[in-house]
N, C-alpha and C positions, 0 to 999 in steps of 0.2 A: 903778554898781552892777550886778551880774549880773542877768540876767533868766531867767525860767522860763516855758515854755509848758505850760499844763494843758489836756489834751484829754479830752473825755468819750468813753470807748471804748464803754461799755455802760450802759444803764439797765435794771435788772432788776426783777423782781416775783415774789414768792413767794405765789401764791394759796393754797397749802395752809396756810401759816402765818397768813395773813389769816383764812381760814375757821376755823382752830382758836383763834386768840387775840384777834381783835377782838371786843369786846363788842357793839357797836351794829350791828345787821343792816343798817340803811340805809347806814352808813359802809362796811361790807363790800362792798355792791353797787357803790359808787362809788369804791372804792379801786383804784388802778392804779399804773403806773410813776411815778416822780418827775415832778412838774409843773414843776419849775424848769429841768431840764437836758434837752437833746436830744443824741443820739449825734452825734459829729462837732463839737460846739460847742467853741470854743477860747477860752482866757483867757490873758492875760499877767500874770505877777506880777513887778513891777519895783520896787515901793516897800515892801520888807519892813518890818514885818510886816502892812502893810495888805492887806485883802481886795481882790482884783481886782473892778472894777466889774461888777455883775450876778451875781456868784458867790453861791451860797446861804449865808446866815448860819449855818446849822446845819452844813453840810459843811466850811466853811473851817477851823474848829478841828480837825476830824478829820484833815485832810491837811497842816496847817501844818508838822509835823515833817519830812515827806518833801519838801515844797517847799523848806524851808530847807536840808536835807541836799543836795539836788541843786543849789540855787542857789549854794551855797558850795563846790562842787567834789567832794563825796562821791558815791559810786555804791553802789547796793545790790549786794552781792556775788552775789546769786542771779539778777540780771538780766544777760542776755548782753551787751548794749551798755552801755558806760560812759556816764554822764551821763543816765541814764533810771531811772525806777522806775514801778511800777504800784501803785496804792493805791485806797482806796474810802472812801466815807462810812460812818457806822456805823448807818444805817437798816436794821435787820434784815429788814424786810418788803419794802423796795424800794431796795436799795443801788445806788449809782452807782459805776462803775469808772472811774478816771482814769489817764491816762498823764501823768507829770510829766517834762519834759525840759529840760535846760539849753540855752539858746540860745547858740550859739557867738558869741564876741566880735565876729567880722566881720559877723554878722547883726544886731547890736544897735543900729545907727544909725537 
């Protein structure tokens, strides 16, 4: 089965949106970037459609489409390199940006 590497490119945080939309002031004070992922962290998806071990339960359904697309040979036409795409989870206050890349067959052993 083809494999895909998922790399955390960026963990972002929108303080302006937190200040405007979070109701609980105590929560606002302690809210920050995603606590699950760190930039540079990598995961391998090899057992479709299972979530890679340690991957966020909430983010996985957000990026499954892109993972399957890349895993089975498609490429996003707006991305310069074939076999890659850039995607993110749907947490609007602290989205995480991922690079999804197909692992070449010779590197899959």
